[in-house]
RODO-2510 file (C-alpha; in nm, 4 decimals, decimal comma):
residues 322
     n   res          X          Y          Z
     1     m     0,0000     0,0000     0,0000
     2     d     0,1350     0,3402    -0,0994
     3     e     0,1601     0,5527     0,2143
     4     d     0,1546     0,8784     0,0128
     5     l    -0,2041     0,8137    -0,0986
     6     y    -0,3440     0,7875     0,2579
     7     d    -0,3234     1,0076     0,5666
     8     e    -0,2440     0,8964     0,9191
     9     f    -0,6113     0,8138     0,9817
    10     g    -0,6443     0,5934     0,6738
    11     n    -0,8371     0,8407     0,4597
    12     y    -0,7638     0,8415     0,0819
    13     i    -0,5979     1,1672    -0,0263
    14     g    -0,4687     1,0658    -0,3663
    15     p    -0,5924     1,1703    -0,7163
    16     d    -0,9546     1,1155    -0,8215
    17     i    -1,0312     0,7693    -0,9478
    18     a    -1,2676     0,7335    -1,2482
    19     s    -1,5800     0,5277    -1,1781
    20     e    -1,5935     0,1969    -1,3608
    21     d    -1,9776     0,1845    -1,3417
    22     s    -2,0392     0,5093    -1,5301
    23     d    -2,3074     0,4757    -1,7941
    24     d    -2,2220     0,5377    -2,1528
    25     e    -2,3757     0,8461    -2,3004
    26     l    -2,6839     0,7714    -2,5050
    27     p    -2,7334     0,9359    -2,8428
    28     d    -2,9840     1,2228    -2,8553
    29     e    -3,1687     1,0812    -3,1568
    30     l    -3,2260     0,7266    -3,2643
    31     p    -3,1330     0,6262    -3,6178
    32     e    -3,4115     0,6243    -3,8730
    33     q    -3,4087     0,2519    -3,9140
    34     d    -3,4681     0,2016    -3,5388
    35     a    -3,7718     0,4457    -3,5117
    36     p    -4,1021     0,2733    -3,4154
    37     h    -4,3612     0,2323    -3,6848
    38     p    -4,7385     0,3005    -3,6304
    39     i    -4,9539    -0,0073    -3,5681
    40     q    -5,1997    -0,0833    -3,8446
    41     y    -5,5192    -0,2674    -3,7465
    42     d    -5,8542    -0,3488    -3,8909
    43     e    -6,1585    -0,1262    -3,8062
    44     d    -6,3843    -0,4215    -3,7061
    45     v    -6,1190    -0,5570    -3,4762
    46     a    -6,0675    -0,2073    -3,3247
    47     t    -6,4420    -0,1737    -3,2461
    48     d    -6,4415    -0,5043    -3,0558
    49     e    -6,1300    -0,4018    -2,8667
    50     v    -6,2837    -0,0663    -2,7605
    51     r    -6,5958    -0,2437    -2,6356
    52     d    -6,3861    -0,4849    -2,4344
    53     m    -6,1859    -0,1936    -2,2875
    54     g    -6,5071    -0,0213    -2,1727
    55     f    -6,6273    -0,3301    -1,9858
    56     a    -6,2835    -0,3692    -1,8350
    57     a    -6,2817    -0,0037    -1,7119
    58     k    -6,6288    -0,0457    -1,5554
    59     n    -6,5191    -0,3559    -1,3726
    60     a    -6,2049    -0,1767    -1,2560
    61     m    -6,4135     0,1098    -1,1085
    62     q    -6,6292    -0,1344    -0,9111
    63     e    -6,3205    -0,3103    -0,7835
    64     g    -6,1721     0,0320    -0,6888
    65     e    -6,4743     0,1105    -0,4696
    66     d    -6,4287    -0,2133    -0,2817
    67     v    -6,0595    -0,1412    -0,2359
    68     a    -6,1325     0,2147    -0,1092
    69     s    -6,3690     0,0843     0,1582
    70     s    -6,1000    -0,1452     0,2961
    71     a    -5,8144     0,1025     0,2531
    72     i    -5,5984     0,2012     0,5511
    73     v    -5,6911     0,5473     0,6919
    74     l    -5,4638     0,7330     0,9295
    75     h    -5,5842     0,8229     1,2789
    76     e    -5,5800     1,1970     1,2163
    77     d    -5,7809     1,1524     0,8967
    78     k    -6,0625     0,9544     1,0599
    79     q    -6,3958     1,1235     1,1225
    80     y    -6,5673     0,9779     1,4290
    81     y    -6,8476     1,2326     1,4603
    82     p    -7,0325     1,4475     1,2068
    83     t    -6,9298     1,8103     1,1781
    84     a    -7,1393     2,0954     1,3118
    85     e    -7,2298     2,1972     0,9596
    86     e    -7,3646     1,8480     0,8869
    87     v    -7,5699     1,8460     1,2071
    88     y    -7,7099     2,2016     1,2200
    89     g    -7,6827     2,3074     0,8550
    90     k    -7,4901     2,5732     0,6699
    91     d    -7,7082     2,8630     0,7921
    92     v    -7,6254     2,8058     1,1617
    93     e    -7,3175     2,9728     1,3102
    94     t    -7,1314     2,7517     1,5545
    95     v    -6,8711     2,8715     1,8066
    96     v    -6,6142     2,6275     1,9478
    97     q    -6,4386     2,7266     2,2720
    98     e    -6,1155     2,5410     2,3274
    99     e    -6,0570     2,6746     2,6816
   100     d    -6,2856     2,5982     2,9756
   101     t    -6,4707     2,9172     3,0701
   102     q    -6,6272     2,7720     3,3857
   103     m    -6,4750     2,8951     3,7127
   104     l    -6,2914     2,6434     3,9278
   105     s    -6,4957     2,7487     4,2313
   106     e    -6,8203     2,6609     4,0528
   107     p    -6,9037     2,2899     4,0722
   108     i    -6,9798     2,0997     3,7537
   109     i    -7,2913     1,9530     3,9125
   110     k    -7,4474     2,2050     4,1483
   111     p    -7,5978     2,0600     4,4657
   112     k    -7,9666     2,0885     4,5187
   113     i    -8,0436     2,3653     4,7656
   114     e    -8,3552     2,3279     4,9741
   115     k    -8,4727     2,6458     5,1431
   116     k    -8,6407     2,5929     5,4780
   117     y    -8,8346     2,8731     5,6363
   118     s    -9,1354     2,9256     5,8544
   119     s    -9,3381     3,2408     5,9024
   120     i    -9,4212     3,3317     6,2605
   121     e    -9,5629     3,6782     6,1963
   122     h    -9,6976     3,7995     5,8646
   123     e    -9,7349     4,1653     5,9681
   124     l    -9,5404     4,4071     6,1831
   125     p    -9,6324     4,3753     6,5512
   126     d    -9,8040     4,6624     6,7244
   127     t    -9,5826     4,8977     6,9206
   128     i    -9,6484     5,1128     7,2256
   129     y    -9,5593     5,4158     7,0128
   130     d    -9,6841     5,5257     6,6716
   131     k    -9,4775     5,3983     6,3762
   132     e    -9,5116     5,7345     6,2048
   133     f    -9,3439     5,8917     6,5055
   134     l    -9,0528     5,6486     6,4590
   135     a    -9,0301     5,7425     6,0902
   136     d    -9,0318     6,1151     6,1746
   137     m    -8,7466     6,0635     6,4215
   138     m    -8,5235     5,9582     6,1317
   139     d    -8,5237     6,3192     6,0084
   140     y    -8,3322     6,4287     6,3202
   141     p    -7,9814     6,2775     6,3257
   142     d    -7,9117     6,4306     6,6680
   143     l    -8,1750     6,2030     6,8187
   144     i    -8,0462     5,8816     6,6601
   145     r    -7,8163     5,6403     6,8425
   146     s    -7,6648     5,3115     6,7228
   147     v    -7,5712     5,0504     6,9819
   148     a    -7,4086     4,7095     6,9296
   149     l    -7,4737     4,4219     7,1682
   150     v    -7,1517     4,2191     7,1925
   151     g    -7,0278     3,9426     7,4180
   152     h    -6,9405     3,5762     7,4414
   153     l    -7,1535     3,2870     7,3213
   154     h    -7,4722     3,2202     7,5242
   155     h    -7,4230     3,5189     7,7537
   156     g    -7,7706     3,6582     7,6780
   157     k    -7,7403     3,9075     7,3915
   158     t    -8,0362     3,7777     7,1907
   159     c    -8,2405     3,7380     7,5089
   160     f    -8,1633     4,1009     7,5973
   161     m    -8,2898     4,2009     7,2527
   162     d    -8,6097     4,0009     7,3117
   163     m    -8,6633     4,1888     7,6372
   164     l    -8,6346     4,5223     7,4549
   165     i    -8,8886     4,4000     7,1990
   166     e    -9,1230     4,2857     7,4726
   167     e    -9,1013     4,6279     7,6387
   168     t    -9,1717     4,8241     7,3203
   169     h    -9,4014     4,5890     7,1254
   170     a    -9,7403     4,4371     7,1953
   171     v    -9,6311     4,0742     7,1685
   172     s    -9,7535     3,7617     7,3410
   173     w    -9,4591     3,5341     7,2707
   174     g    -9,2378     3,6480     7,5580
   175     p    -9,0022     3,4129     7,7427
   176     e    -9,2663     3,3327     8,0017
   177     s    -9,5504     3,2669     7,7534
   178     t    -9,4038     2,9703     7,5644
   179     e    -9,2009     2,6636     7,6492
   180     s    -8,9339     2,7515     7,3911
   181     p    -8,8808     3,1306     7,3786
   182     v    -8,8799     3,2828     7,0319
   183     r    -8,5502     3,4514     6,9529
   184     y    -8,6779     3,7405     6,7474
   185     t    -8,3475     3,8366     6,5841
   186     d    -8,2493     3,4781     6,4943
   187     m    -8,4212     3,4839     6,1569
   188     l    -8,2276     3,2044     5,9863
   189     f    -8,3488     2,8474     6,0175
   190     t    -7,9960     2,7390     6,1144
   191     e    -7,9911     2,9956     6,3957
   192     q    -8,3196     2,8671     6,5349
   193     e    -8,2053     2,5064     6,5027
   194     r    -7,8633     2,5504     6,6649
   195     q    -7,9759     2,8221     6,9091
   196     l    -7,6979     3,0655     6,8275
   197     s    -7,6689     3,3814     6,6194
   198     i    -7,4772     3,3708     6,2921
   199     k    -7,5557     3,7097     6,1348
   200     s    -7,5962     4,0508     6,2933
   201     s    -7,9598     4,1582     6,3149
   202     p    -8,0499     4,5263     6,3708
   203     m    -8,3785     4,6629     6,5020
   204     s    -8,4997     5,0168     6,5690
   205     f    -8,6693     5,1226     6,8938
   206     i    -8,7984     5,4405     7,0516
   207     l    -8,6413     5,4397     7,3973
   208     p    -8,6408     5,7164     7,6619
   209     d    -8,3407     5,8272     7,8626
   210     s    -8,3291     5,8908     8,2374
   211     r    -8,4914     6,2315     8,1880
   212     g    -8,7743     6,0955     7,9709
   213     k    -8,6432     6,2267     7,6373
   214     s    -8,7075     5,9880     7,3484
   215     f    -8,4333     5,8685     7,1155
   216     l    -8,4352     5,6488     6,8087
   217     v    -8,2012     5,3632     6,9005
   218     n    -8,0744     5,1179     6,6391
   219     v    -7,9691     4,8063     6,8301
   220     m    -7,7576     4,5414     6,6560
   221     d    -7,7559     4,1893     6,7940
   222     t    -7,4176     4,0371     6,7048
   223     p    -7,3050     3,6717     6,7112
   224     g    -7,1164     3,5472     7,0146
   225     h    -6,9285     3,2627     6,8488
   226     v    -6,5601     3,3220     6,7912
   227     n    -6,5870     3,2214     6,4226
   228     f    -6,8134     3,5217     6,3527
   229     i    -6,5922     3,7897     6,5053
   230     d    -6,6049     3,9772     6,1724
   231     e    -6,9716     4,0586     6,2392
   232     v    -6,8714     4,2065     6,5756
   233     t    -6,5937     4,4123     6,4171
   234     a    -6,8299     4,5602     6,1574
   235     a    -7,0925     4,6392     6,4232
   236     c    -6,8348     4,8210     6,6401
   237     r    -6,7305     5,0360     6,3439
   238     l    -7,0914     5,1340     6,2698
   239     s    -7,2183     5,1971     6,6219
   240     d    -7,1971     5,4979     6,8504
   241     g    -7,1554     5,2789     7,1576
   242     v    -7,1051     4,9160     7,2568
   243     a    -7,2935     4,7241     7,5241
   244     v    -7,0828     4,4309     7,6455
   245     i    -7,2962     4,1566     7,8007
   246     v    -7,1133     3,9284     8,0439
   247     d    -7,2369     3,6215     8,2270
   248     a    -7,2027     3,6711     8,6023
   249     v    -7,0786     3,3147     8,6554
   250     d    -6,8522     3,2742     8,3489
   251     g    -6,7049     3,6224     8,3686
   252     v    -6,4890     3,7655     8,0898
   253     m    -6,4375     3,4953     7,8276
   254     l    -6,2316     3,4780     7,5076
   255     n    -6,4823     3,6422     7,2756
   256     t    -6,5674     3,8997     7,5452
   257     e    -6,2052     4,0115     7,5435
   258     r    -6,2020     4,0298     7,1641
   259     a    -6,5235     4,2336     7,1610
   260     i    -6,3853     4,4823     7,4146
   261     k    -6,0655     4,5014     7,2093
   262     q    -6,2621     4,5905     6,8958
   263     a    -6,4553     4,8574     7,0857
   264     a    -6,1339     5,0055     7,2302
   265     m    -5,9696     5,0137     6,8870
   266     a    -6,2790     5,1819     6,7407
   267     k    -6,2707     5,4348     7,0313
   268     v    -6,6396     5,4040     7,1128
   269     p    -6,7918     5,4168     7,4634
   270     v    -6,8362     5,0821     7,6363
   271     t    -7,1168     4,9869     7,8724
   272     l    -7,0909     4,6673     8,0757
   273     i    -7,4075     4,4647     8,1356
   274     i    -7,3676     4,1798     8,3844
   275     n    -7,6324     3,9201     8,3076
   276     k    -7,7589     3,6085     8,4872
   277     i    -7,6808     3,7307     8,8370
   278     d    -7,9339     3,4841     8,9756
   279     r    -7,6948     3,2007     8,8882
   280     l    -7,4634     3,3165     9,1662
   281     v    -7,7335     3,2341     9,4198
   282     l    -7,9235     2,9484     9,2562
   283     e    -7,6290     2,7521     9,1176
   284     l    -7,3148     2,8564     9,3064
   285     k    -7,4960     2,9226     9,6371
   286     l    -7,2660     3,2178     9,7069
   287     p    -7,3241     3,4433    10,0077
   288     t    -7,3747     3,8128     9,9520
   289     s    -7,0125     3,9167    10,0121
   290     d    -6,8715     3,6507     9,7774
   291     a    -7,1211     3,7420     9,5051
   292     y    -7,0149     4,1073     9,5409
   293     h    -6,6452     4,0207     9,5004
   294     k    -6,7293     3,7995     9,2016
   295     l    -6,9033     4,0911     9,0279
   296     l    -6,6183     4,3255     9,1235
   297     h    -6,3643     4,0837     8,9741
   298     t    -6,5601     4,0771     8,6439
   299     l    -6,5566     4,4578     8,6377
   300     d    -6,1808     4,4688     8,7021
   301     e    -6,1147     4,2207     8,4203
   302     a    -6,3074     4,4395     8,1738
   303     n    -6,1167     4,7513     8,2850
   304     t    -5,7846     4,5702     8,2459
   305     i    -5,8670     4,4883     7,8852
   306     l    -5,9750     4,8477     7,8192
   307     l    -5,6456     4,9787     7,9572
   308     k    -5,4487     4,7259     7,7533
   309     y    -5,6041     4,8071     7,4164
   310     g    -5,7116     5,1662     7,4843
   311     d    -5,3569     5,3142     7,4878
   312     g    -5,3754     5,3660     7,8650
   313     v    -5,6698     5,6092     7,8494
   314     t    -5,8599     5,6031     8,1788
   315     d    -6,1650     5,7984     8,0631
   316     n    -6,3347     5,4854     7,9250
   317     l    -6,2920     5,2776     8,2424
   318     l    -6,6061     5,1147     8,3760
   319     s    -6,7522     5,2037     8,7142
   320     p    -7,0927     5,1524     8,8781
   321     t    -7,1000     5,5225     8,9702
   322     k    -7,0900     5,6450     8,6092
***
């Protein structure tokens, strides 16, 4: 092997080698003696041949239809369903949405909602004052007060509202008239069933002060459960004052502290209402001095919370002499 014709890697680097398999060049024109001559045939024979060719073409078309029906069709060329134009016609405009426009929060199959309600009163109950007088009081903003009833769960806020209704309305469904007292502000079926407030319920009353002057008071009964503290926060922002209702036996509880905190942050006056004092005697059997110290301890707890969240301001402290 000549080493000059190959490199170090064995690649041929010598002169070009002519191919032995190259085809000879064909002449551009054939000689005259090799040119094809036209075929001469008889007319009767040609007619029979044409007829036979027609039958053969017809048979070939029929065989082609059978072959087309059994031909292989690609997956993307298959048509499983008719098009919208074939179903609805050419005159109908169809719109195809590729993206899902339904919100993720909306269920595909909506649950069946059954509304349960019962009507206790079909008309407004009679009041001890004229309703037109209440409507006329709305024209005087100086005589309007908004008060929020706040406190812990089952400390008596809704019952306090029922007592205000019983004092100002001619009703016969008071706590002593029925076996199960009607909670007037618990309007939802769930509230009546579970015996707790879920939504804030306002009512308007005409109430006198200590000097006998009448005011239009909008009282809001708020939930006492800790999960509905947002209702208490909104009521404190809307009201001119807050009435904190505390159970005499339980004292200041978790939601009571949160309600006082919201009132202190909103910088609204706070009034403490100690409810269920009879439990100190009937259930705890406390003597008079111990019951007094129990009530005094509840008052001190409320003042401590007011000082903590009221930036140390002592003007809003609670006292029986105020």
